[in-house]
MARGUMAR-729950 format. One line per field, with one value per atom (N, C-alpha, C): z negated, y, x negated; atom name; residue number from 1. Coordinates in steps of 0.001 Angstrom, whole numbers, plus 524288, in hexadecimal, padded with zeros to 5 digits. Layout:
BEGIN
up = c(Z  ...)
north = c(Y  ...)
east = c(X  ...)
atom = c(CA  ...)
n = c(NUM  ...)
//
This chain:
BEGIN
up = c(8E38D  8E203  8E03F  8E2D1  8E0DD  8DB50  8D9ED  8D486  8D17E  8D139  8CEFA  8CE2B  8D30C  8D348  8CFCE  8D05C  8CD4D  8C78A  8C64A  8C0C2  8BECC  8C14E  8C01F  8BEED  8C335  8C202  8BD6E  8BC69  8B7F4  8B2DB  8B26F  8ADA2  8AC81  8B109  8B050  8AF7B  8B0A2  8AF48  8A9E5  8A65E  8A0F3  89E12  89850  894C2  89252  89490  8926D  8907F  89436  892FA  8905E  88F67  88D44  887F7  8861E  8806C  87E19  8790E  8757A  871C8  87001  86BF2  86733  863E4  85EFA  85B75  857D4  853B9  84F01  84C43  847E6  843CF  84176  83CDA  83845  83570  830AE  830C5  83351  83499  82F19  82EB0  82A64  825DD  8265C  82290  82485  8260A  82784  822B8  8221F  81D26  81F9C  81E6F  82176  81CFF  81E3C  81AC7  81C1A  819A9  81AF1  81891  81A61  81801  8130D  80F0C  809D2  8084D  80A81  80958  80553  80307  7FE73  7FABC  7F521  7F1C3  7F2E7  7F3EA  7F4B9  7F931  7FD5E  801D5  80033  7FB05  7FA43  7F8D3  7F5ED  7F3A4  7F89F  7FC63  8012C  80457  8041D  80741  803E8  7FE7D  7FB12  7FCB7  7FC46  7FDEC  80310  80732  80C32  80D2B  80A43  80A1A  808B2  80483  80222  80661  807F2  80BBE  8111E  812C9  817A7  815AC  8112B  80FA7  8119B  81114  81395  80FBE  80EF6  80B8E  80CB2  8122D  813F9  8113A  81281  810E2  80B12  8084A  80205  7FF79  8022F  80015  80133  805C8  80654  802D1  80059  7FC2F  7F6A1  7F64A  7F1D8  7F2BA  7EFA9  7F00C  7EFAA  7F18D  7F2E1  7EDFF  7ED56  7E96C  7E3E1  7E419  7DECA  7DCA3  7E036  7DE35  7D92E  7D61E  7D16B  7D0AD  7CF44  7CDEC  7C846  7C604  7C0B2  7C079  7BFFD  7BFA9  7BA72  7BA95  7B5C4  7B1C3  7AD08  7A807  7A909  7A97D  7AABB  7AED5  7B393  7B7DF  7B601  7B311  7B29C  7AED6  7AA6E  7A715  7A9FC  7AD5C  7B093  7B4F1  7B79F  7BB68  7BB5A  7B68A  7B4E8  7B968  7BB7D  7BF65  7C447  7C608  7C9F7  7C9C3  7C58C  7C4C8  7C264  7C234  7C01D  7C34E  7C853  7CBE7  7D099  7CF80  7D397  7D692  7DB5E  7DEAB  7E376  7E77A  7EB99  7EF0E  7EECE  7F19E  7EFAC  7EAA5  7E814  7E8F4  7EA87  7EC46  7F17F  7F521  7FABA  7FA87  7F7A8  7F6DB  7F562  7F12D  7EF5B  7F3F9  7F642  7F961  7FE5B  8005C  804A1  80467  7FF55  7FDE1  7FE54  7FC39  7FB3C  800FD  803F3  8096F  80C8F  80BCE  80FA3  80CF9  80894  805BD  80765  80892  80A84  81085  81341  8191F  81B8D  81A6F  81D51  81B38  817EC  81517  815F9  815D6  815BF  81135  80FCA  80C26  8078D  80807  803CB  801F3  7FD77  7FB1A  7F5EC  7F635  7F12B  7F04D  7EBFA  7EAE8  7E656  7E6A1  7E1EF  7DF99  7DA6A  7D8C5  7D402  7D2B7  7CDFD  7CEEA  7D2F9  7D3F9  7D138  7CF44  7CC6B  7CDCF  7CF88  7D05B  7CD17  7CB3F  7C7D1  7CB57  7CB8A  7CEBA  7CAD3  7CBC8  7C8F1  7CA09  7CFA4  7D218  7D74A  7D9BE  7E050  7E291  7E113  7E391  7E031  7DCD7  7D9AA  7D7D8  7D7D3  7D6DB  7D332  7CFB9  7CC56  7CE99  7CFF4  7D1C2  7CE6C  7CC24  7C908  7CB96  7CC10  7CE30  7CC55  7CD51  7CCC0  7D219  7D247  7D763  7D762  7DBC9  7DBCF  7E1E2  7E14B  7E692  7E70A  7ED05  7EE48  7F25C  7F1F3  7F741  7F7D6  7FC8E  7FD3D  8001B  7FCC0  7FE29  7FD6E  7FECD  7FF6C  7F9F1  7F5B0  7F0E8  7EBD9  7EE39  7E985  7E740  7E99A  7E76D  7E393  7E36D  7E029  7DBE0  7DAE1  7D6BC  7D6AE  7DC46  7DDBA  7DE2D  7DB86  7DBAE  7E0BD  7E252  7E7E5  7E5F1  7E118  7DE83  7D99F  7D9A0  7D58C  7D4AC  7CFBE  7CD9A  7C910  7C95D  7C532  7C5F4  7C3E4  7C44D  7C552  7C88A  7C88D  7C80F  7C6CF  7C5E1  7CA01  7CE32  7D22B  7D1FC  7D1DC  7D2D7  7D824  7DA90  7E07C  7E0DF  7E41F  7E46B  7E9F6  7EB63  7F0EC  7F175  7F559  7F70A  7F8B6  7FA5F  7FCBE  801A0  80511  809C6  80927  80489  8034F  80357  8037D  803D2  7FEB1  7FC66  7F854  7F7C2  7F3CF  7F235  7ED57  7EBD6  7E68E  7E373  7E086  7DD74  7D844  7D53C  7D0A0  7D131  7D062  7CF7F  7CAC6  7C7E1  7C2F1  7C308  7C307  7C376  7BD9D  7BC9E  7B7EF  7B893  7B4BF  7B4F7  7B3B4  7B518  7B383  7B10A  7ACCB  7AA84  7AB5C  7ABA0  7AD0F  7B27B  7B671  7BC09  7BE52  7C1FF  7C490  7C61B  7C677  7C86C  7CD12  7CF96  7D41C  7D2F4  7CE54  7CC2F  7CC60  7CAD9  7CB30  7D1BC  7D45B  7D9EE  7DC77  7DB5E  7DD7A  7DB7E  7D66A  7D436  7D6BD  7D809  7D93D  7DFDC  7E1FB  7E795  7E88A  7E424  7E497  7E378  7E12B  7DF9E  7E43A  7E869  7ED51  7EC13)
north = c(81C78  8180C  8135E  8123C  80DE2  80DF4  812F7  813B5  811CA  813B8  8121F  80D1D  80A36  80452  800AD  80406  8013E  801C1  8071F  8080F  80477  80395  7FF9E  7F9C0  7F82C  7F38F  7F352  7F63A  7F742  7F6AC  7F99C  7FA17  7F5B7  7F2BE  7EE9D  7E98D  7E9E6  7E59C  7E5CC  7E9AA  7E9FD  7E9E3  7E8AF  7E8D9  7ED44  7F251  7F6EB  7F7E3  7F5D4  7F6A3  7F232  7EDB4  7E8AD  7E989  7E712  7E7BF  7E411  7E589  7E2F6  7DFCA  7DBC1  7D8E7  7DC40  7DBE3  7DF31  7DC94  7DF7A  7DDB7  7DC95  7D8E9  7D6C4  7DA21  7DAE6  7DE67  7DC17  7E099  7DE92  7DB35  7DED0  7DCAB  7DBE8  7D9C8  7D754  7DC3C  7E053  7E45E  7E7E0  7E6D8  7EB1F  7ED03  7F243  7F442  7F788  7F43E  7F710  7FA20  7FE1C  80231  8036B  80170  800FB  80605  808D7  80D0E  80C10  80DB9  80CA8  80F4E  80D5D  80F0D  80C19  807CD  804D8  804ED  804E3  80450  7FFB5  7FB14  7F677  7F6B7  7F9ED  7FB56  7FCDB  80081  802D5  7FEF1  7FA7B  7F633  7F2BA  7F20D  7EF45  7F23B  7F7A3  7FAD1  7FBDD  7FAC4  7FA95  7F5D8  7F063  7EC45  7EC39  7EE2C  7EEF2  7F172  7F6CA  7F985  7F72C  7F405  7F0D5  7EC7D  7E9D8  7E5DE  7E785  7EC3D  7EE91  7F2EA  7F42F  7F850  7FD12  7FF26  802DC  807D1  80B41  80F6E  8133B  81428  8169A  8161F  81088  80ECB  80DCD  80CA2  80C79  81187  815DB  81BB2  81C8B  81B32  81C60  81910  8159D  81396  81738  81AB7  81E6A  82355  825B1  82AD9  82F67  83010  834CD  83838  83D07  83FAC  83DDA  83BBC  839D9  834E8  83281  82C3C  82D22  82954  82991  823B4  82377  81DF5  81D57  819BC  8188E  8139E  813DC  80F4C  80B60  80694  80415  806FA  80523  807F0  807E2  80210  8003E  8041A  8045E  8078D  80D34  80F22  814D2  815F7  8111E  811FE  8114D  80DF9  80C2E  81158  81337  81763  81C71  81EA4  8238A  82816  8288E  82C1F  82A99  826B1  824C9  82654  824E3  825CE  82B17  82ED1  83375  836AD  83767  839B6  8365E  83155  82ED2  8308C  82FBD  83219  82DE3  8303E  82DC9  82D39  83171  8312D  82D27  82C3E  828B5  82323  822A4  81D89  81C3B  81FB4  81F52  81EB2  820EC  8208E  81A30  81827  8137E  80F54  81029  80BEC  80C13  810C9  81180  80EBF  81075  80D3D  80728  804AE  80011  7FD74  8003B  7FE0C  7FDF5  801E5  801E6  7FD39  7FBE0  7F7EF  7F2BC  7F2B7  7ED9B  7EDB6  7F0FD  7F142  7ECD6  7E93E  7E478  7DFE2  7E056  7DB5F  7DB56  7D6A0  7D63B  7D372  7D2E5  7CFAE  7D361  7D7EB  7DBE8  7DA75  7DAE4  7D975  7DC0B  7DDCF  7DFA2  7DC2C  7D9C3  7D5C0  7D900  7D95C  7DB4D  7D71D  7D691  7D2BB  7D529  7D278  7D409  7D9D9  7DAC9  7DFF7  7E0F5  7E56F  7E6FD  7ECC7  7EE47  7F31A  7F5AC  7FA69  7FD4F  801C0  80299  8061B  80A93  80F24  813C6  81733  81811  81BAE  819B5  81C66  81BB1  81CF5  81FE3  8215D  81F99  81C23  81A95  814CD  811F7  80D09  80BD1  808FB  8070F  80127  80040  7FB5D  7F91B  7F491  7F120  7EE30  7EBF8  7E7A8  7E60A  7E0EA  7DF22  7DF39  7E024  7E021  7DCF1  7DAF1  7D938  7DA97  7DD33  7E057  7DE27  7DB96  7D927  7DC2A  7DE0E  7E1A5  7DEED  7DD58  7DB77  7E02A  7E20C  7E6CF  7E474  7E8BA  7E761  7E997  7EA43  7ECA0  7E848  7E3C0  7E00C  7DF3E  7DEFF  7DEEB  7E3C6  7E72E  7EC5E  7EC67  7E7C0  7E71C  7E906  7EA01  7EBAD  7E6C1  7E5ED  7E184  7E148  7DC7B  7DBCE  7DA74  7D95B  7D816  7DB2C  7DE67  7E0BC  7DEE1  7DF95  7DD86  7E221  7E215  7E584  7E5A8  7E991  7EB1B  7F10A  7F1FF  7F7D1  7F9B3  7FEB0  80050  80538  804D0  808C1  80B1B  8102D  8131E  81492  8133A  8142A  818A1  81BEC  81FCC  8211C  822C7  823AA  828F0  82AB0  83054  8328C  83756  8399A  836BD  8350F  8318A  82CAA  82A6E  82567  821FF  82363  81FA4  81E69  81A21  818C9  818AD  81A4B  81919  81952  81896  81861  81CC6  81F34  8235F  82219  81EB2  81DAF  81760  816C9  81219  810A6  80DEE  80BE8  805EF  805BA  800EE  7FE8B  7F9FD  7F6DE  7F20E  7F1E1  7ED90  7E8DB  7E3C5  7DF60  7DC56  7DBB0  7D9F7  7DC42  7D986  7DCA0  7DCBD  7DB51  7DB2B  7E00B  7E0DA  7E64B  7E7C1  7ED37  7EECD  7F264  7F2B1  7F736  7FB92  7FE3D  801EE  8021C  7FD41  7FD5E  7FD71  7FABD  7FAB8  7FF7E  80297  8082C  80BDD  80A99  80DFF  80D27  807AA  80562  80735  8079C  808E9  80F0D  8120A  8182C  81A20  8160E  8184F  8167D  8152D  8146B  810BE)
east = c(7F8ED  7FC54  7F857  7F463  7F0AB  7EF8D  7EDB2  7EC0F  7F09F  7F578  7F9B3  7FAD5  7F9E5  7FA66  7F604  7F05B  7EC8E  7EE16  7EFDA  7F0F0  7F5AB  7F8EE  7FD3F  7FBC4  7F7BE  7F605  7F27B  7EEE4  7EBA2  7EF27  7F284  7F5A6  7F912  7FBE9  7FE49  7FB0F  7F605  7F27D  7F0BA  7F1B1  7EF81  7F4A4  7F415  7F825  7F89A  7F7EE  7F93A  7FE9C  80213  807B1  80AB0  80814  809FA  80BE4  80EEA  810BD  80DAB  80B7C  807FA  80B42  808F3  80B1E  80B25  80FD1  80FBD  80C5D  809AE  806B9  80A07  80910  80B90  80C66  81040  810A3  80EBA  80C0D  80A66  80587  80233  7FCA2  7F9FA  7F590  7F309  7F230  7F34C  7F23B  7F641  7FB7C  7FEC3  8014A  8030C  80599  809D8  80E09  813E7  81682  81819  81B2B  820BE  8233A  82857  82BF7  82F8C  8316C  833E6  831D4  83357  83953  83DFF  8420D  844D8  84294  84406  83F8D  84024  83C33  837DE  839F2  8373E  833AD  83548  83189  82C0F  82BE5  827A1  823EE  82562  82255  81FC0  823CF  821F5  81DA6  81E42  819F4  8154E  815BB  8102B  80D6B  8109C  80E9B  80C2D  80E9E  80CE3  8074A  807BD  803B4  7FDFB  7FF09  7FAAE  7F8AF  7FC91  7FB55  7F7F9  7F9D9  7F763  7F36F  7F1E2  7EF24  7EF0F  7F48C  7F5A6  7F5BE  7F27A  7F2A4  7F774  7F780  7FC45  800EA  802BA  807D3  80841  803CB  803CE  805F4  80294  80427  808FF  80C3E  8116C  8145F  813BC  816AE  817A4  8142D  81377  81685  817D9  81BBE  8187C  814A1  8121F  80FB5  8110A  80FC7  811E2  81674  818BD  816BF  81373  8114F  80D90  80E10  80AE5  80979  8049B  80265  8008D  80299  7FF9A  7FD5E  7F81E  7F473  7F625  7F386  7F33D  7F099  7F168  7EF7F  7E947  7E7FF  7E1F3  7DF46  7E1FF  7DEFA  7DFBE  7E26F  7E32F  7DEF9  7DD97  7D8B9  7D3F0  7D3EF  7CE94  7CDDD  7D132  7D035  7D35C  7D2F3  7D5D8  7D533  7D006  7CF34  7D250  7D257  7D4DA  7DADB  7DD6A  7E376  7E4A4  7E097  7E1AF  7E543  7E4D7  7E87E  7E9FC  7EC88  7EE09  7F2A7  7F202  7F666  7F744  7FACC  7FBAA  7F5A6  7F347  7EE01  7EA11  7EAD3  7E7B1  7E930  7EE76  7F046  7EED4  7EDC4  7EC9D  7E6D3  7E457  7DD6C  7DCED  7DF17  7DDF0  7DFBF  7E427  7E5ED  7E22F  7E0A2  7DD2A  7D81E  7D632  7D194  7D152  7D562  7D712  7D719  7DA10  7DB44  7D66F  7D3CB  7CE54  7CB45  7CB50  7C829  7C979  7CF63  7D205  7D2E6  7D066  7D17B  7D045  7CC95  7CB57  7CE0F  7D12E  7D454  7D98C  7DC58  7E166  7E305  7E863  7E9DC  7EBCB  7EC09  7ED79  7F26E  7F3C4  7FA00  7FBB4  80036  80246  8074C  806C6  80B42  80DC7  81382  816F9  81A43  81B75  81D72  82098  82492  82826  82964  82ADA  82CA5  83380  832FD  8381B  83884  83E0F  83EDA  842DE  84220  84658  84868  84D15  84F7D  85024  84CBB  84D0B  851A1  85226  8564A  8560F  8597E  859BC  854A5  85138  84C49  847D2  84840  843B6  84481  8407A  83FEC  83B18  83AAC  83586  834D6  83029  82E65  82A30  82AB4  826C3  8257F  82054  81E9B  818F4  817EA  812C1  81054  80B91  80860  80366  80264  7FCCC  7FB5C  7F672  7F476  7EFD9  7EF3B  7EA66  7E878  7E3F0  7E124  7DBAA  7DAEC  7D5DE  7D255  7CE87  7CAF8  7C5AC  7C2FB  7BC3D  7B96F  7BD2B  7BA3A  7BB70  7BCF6  7BC6B  7B7EB  7B311  7AE95  7ACBA  7AFD8  7AE7F  7B249  7B592  7B808  7BE01  7BF38  7C45D  7C787  7CC3C  7CF89  7D285  7D33F  7D6C2  7DB5E  7DCE2  7E212  7E30B  7E691  7E8D7  7EE50  7EF42  7F51F  7F727  7FC9A  7FEC2  8045F  8064B  80BD1  80C4C  8109F  810C3  816F7  8177E  81CEA  81CD7  81FBD  8207C  82631  82529  82AAC  82A5C  82ECC  82FBE  8337C  83358  836F8  838BF  83D8F  83F0E  83F54  83CD5  83C2B  840DD  8422B  8472D  84836  8437E  8456B  84679  84768  84945  84463  83FA9  83BB0  838AC  836D1  83535  82F3B  82DB7  82795  826B1  82122  82010  81D9A  82183  81FB9  81B85  81D64  81A2F  81705  8130B  810A7  80D9B  80ECC  80C8D  80B01  8053C  80293  801B2  802BD  802F5  7FF42  7FB2D  7F7ED  7FA89  7F8CA  7FA2D  7F494  7F512  7F0B5  7EBC1  7E718  7E2DC  7E01B  7E3E1  7E34C  7E2CC  7E01E  7E021  7E4E6  7E5C3  7EB41  7EA21  7EF1A  7EF28  7EC39  7ECD9  7E9B5  7E4A6  7E25D  7DC2C  7DB28  7DE45  7DBBE  7DCD8  7E098  7E142  7DC9E  7DABE  7D5F4  7D15C  7D094  7CBB7  7CAA3  7CF80  7CEDB  7CF6E  7D12C  7D0D0  7CB1A  7C890  7C2B0  7BF27  7C127  7BD13  7B8A0)
atom = c(N  CA  C  N  CA  C  N  CA  C  N  CA  C  N  CA  C  N  CA  C  N  CA  C  N  CA  C  N  CA  C  N  CA  C  N  CA  C  N  CA  C  N  CA  C  N  CA  C  N  CA  C  N  CA  C  N  CA  C  N  CA  C  N  CA  C  N  CA  C  N  CA  C  N  CA  C  N  CA  C  N  CA  C  N  CA  C  N  CA  C  N  CA  C  N  CA  C  N  CA  C  N  CA  C  N  CA  C  N  CA  C  N  CA  C  N  CA  C  N  CA  C  N  CA  C  N  CA  C  N  CA  C  N  CA  C  N  CA  C  N  CA  C  N  CA  C  N  CA  C  N  CA  C  N  CA  C  N  CA  C  N  CA  C  N  CA  C  N  CA  C  N  CA  C  N  CA  C  N  CA  C  N  CA  C  N  CA  C  N  CA  C  N  CA  C  N  CA  C  N  CA  C  N  CA  C  N  CA  C  N  CA  C  N  CA  C  N  CA  C  N  CA  C  N  CA  C  N  CA  C  N  CA  C  N  CA  C  N  CA  C  N  CA  C  N  CA  C  N  CA  C  N  CA  C  N  CA  C  N  CA  C  N  CA  C  N  CA  C  N  CA  C  N  CA  C  N  CA  C  N  CA  C  N  CA  C  N  CA  C  N  CA  C  N  CA  C  N  CA  C  N  CA  C  N  CA  C  N  CA  C  N  CA  C  N  CA  C  N  CA  C  N  CA  C  N  CA  C  N  CA  C  N  CA  C  N  CA  C  N  CA  C  N  CA  C  N  CA  C  N  CA  C  N  CA  C  N  CA  C  N  CA  C  N  CA  C  N  CA  C  N  CA  C  N  CA  C  N  CA  C  N  CA  C  N  CA  C  N  CA  C  N  CA  C  N  CA  C  N  CA  C  N  CA  C  N  CA  C  N  CA  C  N  CA  C  N  CA  C  N  CA  C  N  CA  C  N  CA  C  N  CA  C  N  CA  C  N  CA  C  N  CA  C  N  CA  C  N  CA  C  N  CA  C  N  CA  C  N  CA  C  N  CA  C  N  CA  C  N  CA  C  N  CA  C  N  CA  C  N  CA  C  N  CA  C  N  CA  C  N  CA  C  N  CA  C  N  CA  C  N  CA  C  N  CA  C  N  CA  C  N  CA  C  N  CA  C  N  CA  C  N  CA  C  N  CA  C  N  CA  C  N  CA  C  N  CA  C  N  CA  C  N  CA  C  N  CA  C  N  CA  C  N  CA  C  N  CA  C  N  CA  C  N  CA  C  N  CA  C  N  CA  C  N  CA  C  N  CA  C  N  CA  C  N  CA  C  N  CA  C  N  CA  C  N  CA  C  N  CA  C  N  CA  C  N  CA  C  N  CA  C  N  CA  C  N  CA  C  N  CA  C  N  CA  C  N  CA  C  N  CA  C  N  CA  C  N  CA  C  N  CA  C  N  CA  C  N  CA  C  N  CA  C  N  CA  C  N  CA  C  N  CA  C)
n = c(1  1  1  2  2  2  3  3  3  4  4  4  5  5  5  6  6  6  7  7  7  8  8  8  9  9  9  10  10  10  11  11  11  12  12  12  13  13  13  14  14  14  15  15  15  16  16  16  17  17  17  18  18  18  19  19  19  20  20  20  21  21  21  22  22  22  23  23  23  24  24  24  25  25  25  26  26  26  27  27  27  28  28  28  29  29  29  30  30  30  31  31  31  32  32  32  33  33  33  34  34  34  35  35  35  36  36  36  37  37  37  38  38  38  39  39  39  40  40  40  41  41  41  42  42  42  43  43  43  44  44  44  45  45  45  46  46  46  47  47  47  48  48  48  49  49  49  50  50  50  51  51  51  52  52  52  53  53  53  54  54  54  55  55  55  56  56  56  57  57  57  58  58  58  59  59  59  60  60  60  61  61  61  62  62  62  63  63  63  64  64  64  65  65  65  66  66  66  67  67  67  68  68  68  69  69  69  70  70  70  71  71  71  72  72  72  73  73  73  74  74  74  75  75  75  76  76  76  77  77  77  78  78  78  79  79  79  80  80  80  81  81  81  82  82  82  83  83  83  84  84  84  85  85  85  86  86  86  87  87  87  88  88  88  89  89  89  90  90  90  91  91  91  92  92  92  93  93  93  94  94  94  95  95  95  96  96  96  97  97  97  98  98  98  99  99  99  100  100  100  101  101  101  102  102  102  103  103  103  104  104  104  105  105  105  106  106  106  107  107  107  108  108  108  109  109  109  110  110  110  111  111  111  112  112  112  113  113  113  114  114  114  115  115  115  116  116  116  117  117  117  118  118  118  119  119  119  120  120  120  121  121  121  122  122  122  123  123  123  124  124  124  125  125  125  126  126  126  127  127  127  128  128  128  129  129  129  130  130  130  131  131  131  132  132  132  133  133  133  134  134  134  135  135  135  136  136  136  137  137  137  138  138  138  139  139  139  140  140  140  141  141  141  142  142  142  143  143  143  144  144  144  145  145  145  146  146  146  147  147  147  148  148  148  149  149  149  150  150  150  151  151  151  152  152  152  153  153  153  154  154  154  155  155  155  156  156  156  157  157  157  158  158  158  159  159  159  160  160  160  161  161  161  162  162  162  163  163  163  164  164  164  165  165  165  166  166  166  167  167  167  168  168  168  169  169  169  170  170  170  171  171  171  172  172  172  173  173  173  174  174  174  175  175  175  176  176  176  177  177  177  178  178  178  179  179  179  180  180  180  181  181  181  182  182  182  183  183  183  184  184  184  185  185  185  186  186  186  187  187  187  188  188  188  189  189  189  190  190  190)
//
């Protein structure tokens, strides 16, 4: 009986069973992934995966085995070996390498402007947008840019379960600025 009373006093004296304060949502590098039941949510998830440097969420935006990426013409010419057999695993590799290089920084951002959407069917959309991608990483001294700009054309598809993803991604250069294709190639090469 005395042991039970002593344990009760000890347990009630500490905060073991107290309610803790909730952590604020969207910490400094949080990556929220929303169920992509509408095409525009895929873009939201893409932006969020960059902000939070989440390779897992980034790859979830892509349509698995049917995904294709077409780099800019200049990146294809500069890095032909990198883009010879590009697939979802390549996407995960470059993003993981980039997020590792950016692990100690914040402020990563993907801005999309001049977004236009063409409805191809009930299960397919084509999205065209200008992008500005800023990633603060530790490879800038090695010539890897922190800012890339360009334009992309995405083909979004809805699967049988009604969830949308990116099936085709075509990157287009804007002037002589580094593009997303350049960034992918540079982070694929470790």
